Legacy VTK file of the C-alpha trace (Angstrom):
# vtk DataFile Version 3.0
C-alpha trace
ASCII
DATASET POLYDATA
POINTS 102 float
17.793 50.536 23.684
19.650 50.764 26.927
18.936 53.310 29.612
22.317 55.007 29.343
21.652 55.798 25.682
18.367 57.573 26.400
19.869 59.293 29.416
22.628 60.707 27.229
20.213 61.798 24.507
17.843 63.616 26.864
20.661 64.985 29.025
22.394 66.367 25.965
19.253 68.021 24.673
17.906 69.318 27.969
20.933 70.188 30.103
21.994 73.405 28.383
18.515 74.960 27.946
17.605 73.997 31.513
20.824 75.549 32.838
20.186 78.739 30.866
16.697 78.966 32.308
17.893 78.346 35.883
20.744 80.866 35.551
18.184 83.656 35.838
17.744 82.788 39.522
20.180 83.023 42.392
22.090 79.826 43.110
20.801 79.505 46.676
17.245 79.543 45.324
18.072 76.799 42.819
19.594 74.792 45.677
16.563 75.225 47.939
14.081 74.309 45.222
16.113 71.180 44.472
16.242 70.271 48.172
12.556 70.847 48.838
11.225 69.665 45.489
12.795 66.217 45.698
11.005 64.856 48.780
7.844 66.789 47.906
7.597 65.141 44.498
8.244 61.713 46.016
5.541 62.214 48.646
2.995 63.409 46.069
3.787 60.480 43.769
3.454 58.023 46.663
0.205 59.636 47.792
-1.199 59.422 44.279
-0.421 55.708 44.092
-1.161 54.559 47.652
-3.166 57.248 49.423
-2.201 60.062 51.769
-2.086 58.145 55.039
0.475 55.483 53.962
2.435 58.146 52.070
2.657 60.369 55.155
3.860 57.458 57.284
6.538 56.486 54.742
7.580 60.143 54.327
8.120 60.547 58.068
10.086 57.302 58.167
12.172 58.318 55.139
12.899 61.915 56.133
14.158 60.984 59.588
17.015 58.825 58.256
20.453 60.164 57.289
19.885 59.155 53.656
16.528 60.923 53.666
18.221 64.111 54.834
21.399 63.957 52.738
19.907 62.806 49.419
17.840 65.987 48.839
20.864 68.091 49.799
22.958 66.220 47.236
20.293 66.662 44.555
20.095 70.396 45.303
23.876 70.579 45.013
23.741 68.766 41.671
21.178 71.304 40.434
23.561 74.133 41.303
26.446 72.247 39.699
24.395 71.831 36.522
23.850 75.585 36.355
27.485 76.444 37.067
28.906 73.956 34.537
26.492 74.374 31.642
25.854 78.125 31.875
29.038 79.721 33.239
29.334 82.665 30.875
25.740 83.764 30.930
25.169 87.056 32.701
23.294 86.806 35.937
20.566 89.437 36.161
21.180 89.793 39.884
24.874 90.566 39.295
23.881 93.759 37.497
21.843 94.871 40.495
24.824 94.278 42.783
27.084 96.367 40.527
24.584 99.226 40.557
24.597 99.307 44.348
28.362 99.807 44.559
LINES 1 103
102 0 1 2 3 4 5 6 7 8 9 10 11 12 13 14 15 16 17 18 19 20 21 22 23 24 25 26 27 28 29 30 31 32 33 34 35 36 37 38 39 40 41 42 43 44 45 46 47 48 49 50 51 52 53 54 55 56 57 58 59 60 61 62 63 64 65 66 67 68 69 70 71 72 73 74 75 76 77 78 79 80 81 82 83 84 85 86 87 88 89 90 91 92 93 94 95 96 97 98 99 100 101
């Protein structure tokens, strides 16, 4: 089977439950976890395969380029977009706290 088929199957099954789970958190937190988790997971995967010293060198080289800075920001933005699109009507638990303060 082609990759787009499996991507559609897993995206269709996982997008809505994942968005419902992430809706419990504030959107800035979802954004930050997406931004920090992306390069962290790549560095850990590279370190597992090649060792920590080469992984650290490649991470420094990667994170000092414009693509290395902007790609995690874009992935964090896509995480927030996933939550906003797939779980728009779900109540945010933090919204209730804000209403109580007013």
